[in-house]
C-alpha positions as CSV (number, residue, x, y, z in Angstrom):
1,X,0.0,0.0,0.0
2,X,1.2,3.5,-0.9
3,X,0.0,6.8,0.6
4,X,0.6,9.9,-1.5
5,X,0.6,13.2,0.3
6,X,0.5,16.4,-1.7
7,X,1.7,19.9,-0.7
8,X,1.8,23.1,-2.5
9,X,-0.9,24.6,-4.7
10,X,-2.6,27.8,-3.7
11,X,-3.5,31.1,-5.3
12,X,-1.5,33.1,-7.8
13,X,-2.0,35.8,-10.4
14,X,-2.0,34.9,-14.0
15,X,1.5,34.6,-15.3
16,X,2.8,33.5,-11.9
17,X,4.2,30.2,-10.7
18,X,3.4,27.5,-8.2
19,X,5.1,24.2,-7.3
20,X,3.4,21.1,-6.0
21,X,5.1,18.2,-4.3
22,X,3.8,14.6,-3.8
23,X,5.5,12.4,-1.3
24,X,5.0,8.7,-1.1
25,X,4.9,6.6,2.1
26,X,4.8,2.9,2.4
27,X,6.9,1.8,-0.5
28,X,9.7,3.3,-2.6
29,X,8.3,5.8,-5.1
30,X,10.9,4.5,-7.6
31,X,8.7,1.4,-8.0
32,X,6.1,3.6,-9.7
33,X,5.6,5.9,-12.6
34,X,3.9,9.1,-11.5
35,X,1.5,11.5,-13.0
36,X,-0.4,14.7,-12.4
37,X,-4.0,15.1,-13.3
38,X,-6.4,17.9,-12.7
39,X,-10.1,18.4,-12.4
40,X,-11.9,21.7,-12.7
41,X,-15.5,22.1,-11.6
42,X,-17.9,20.6,-14.0
43,X,-15.2,18.9,-16.0
44,X,-13.7,15.5,-16.1
45,X,-10.4,14.8,-14.6
46,X,-7.7,15.4,-17.3
47,X,-4.1,14.4,-17.7
48,X,-1.5,17.0,-17.1
49,X,1.8,15.1,-17.3
50,X,3.7,12.0,-16.3
51,X,7.2,10.9,-15.4
52,X,8.8,7.5,-15.6
53,X,10.1,5.6,-12.6
54,X,13.6,7.0,-12.6
55,X,12.7,10.3,-14.2
56,X,14.3,9.6,-17.6
57,X,11.0,10.3,-19.5
58,X,8.4,12.9,-19.1
59,X,5.5,14.0,-21.2
60,X,2.8,16.5,-21.0
61,X,-0.6,17.5,-22.2
62,X,-0.5,20.0,-25.1
63,X,-2.3,22.5,-22.9
64,X,0.6,22.7,-20.4
65,X,3.6,21.9,-22.7
66,X,6.4,24.4,-22.2
67,X,4.8,25.8,-19.0
68,X,4.7,22.9,-16.6
69,X,7.5,20.5,-15.7
70,X,7.6,17.3,-13.7
71,X,10.6,16.0,-11.8
72,X,11.3,13.5,-9.1
73,X,13.8,12.8,-6.3
74,X,13.5,9.2,-5.5
75,X,15.9,9.6,-2.6
76,X,13.2,11.8,-1.0
77,X,10.3,9.7,-2.4
78,X,8.9,12.8,-3.9
79,X,7.6,14.0,-7.3
80,X,7.2,17.6,-8.2
81,X,5.0,19.6,-10.5
82,X,6.4,23.1,-11.4
83,X,3.8,25.3,-13.0
84,X,4.9,28.5,-14.7
85,X,3.1,31.1,-16.7
86,X,-0.2,30.1,-15.1
87,X,-3.3,31.0,-17.1
88,X,-6.9,31.6,-16.2
89,X,-7.8,28.2,-17.6
90,X,-5.4,26.3,-15.3
91,X,-7.4,26.5,-12.0
92,X,-8.4,23.1,-10.8
93,X,-7.8,20.5,-8.1
94,X,-4.5,18.9,-9.0
95,X,-3.9,15.3,-8.1
96,X,-0.7,13.3,-8.1
97,X,-0.9,9.6,-8.8
98,X,1.3,6.5,-8.9
99,X,1.2,3.7,-11.3
100,X,2.8,0.3,-11.3
101,X,2.7,0.2,-15.1
102,X,6.1,-0.2,-16.7
103,X,5.0,1.8,-19.7
104,X,5.1,5.5,-19.0
105,X,2.9,6.2,-22.1
106,X,0.1,4.4,-20.3
107,X,-0.1,7.1,-17.7
108,X,-2.2,9.4,-19.7
109,X,-5.2,7.2,-18.7
110,X,-6.8,7.5,-15.3
111,X,-7.2,3.8,-15.1
112,X,-3.5,3.2,-15.2
113,X,-3.0,4.6,-11.6
114,X,-3.0,2.5,-8.5
115,X,-2.8,5.3,-5.9
116,X,-3.9,8.9,-5.6
117,X,-3.0,11.9,-3.6
118,X,-5.6,13.9,-1.8
119,X,-5.6,16.8,-4.3
120,X,-4.6,20.4,-3.9
121,X,-6.5,23.4,-5.2
122,X,-4.9,25.9,-7.6
123,X,-6.6,29.3,-8.2
124,X,-5.4,31.8,-10.8
125,X,-6.6,35.3,-10.7
126,X,-6.5,37.6,-13.7
């Protein structure tokens, strides 16, 4: 069993930056690929980006490409989401998730994830 605890998020003006962290407890995070997904009110949960087990591969949704980046520090059992140039369309609850899938490209799909963080709210003011 893995518990994922998120920190970060908050409120920022458009164009600003925020950083989330997601720390795993229970098992080594390096056993899992990790992803970030978000859900805005009235919308379905959508993929933001993912990172492979050892951080060698990342990929992102087109909507955040070039603005968001994901990294991980397996020694700290933590994955990060750096969000820059935030836009009014970015507000949502952001979730981290862990997947035992060995194929990072699978992580675009919600069903690929085994464990979820509690979610953190991001608000962007114009």
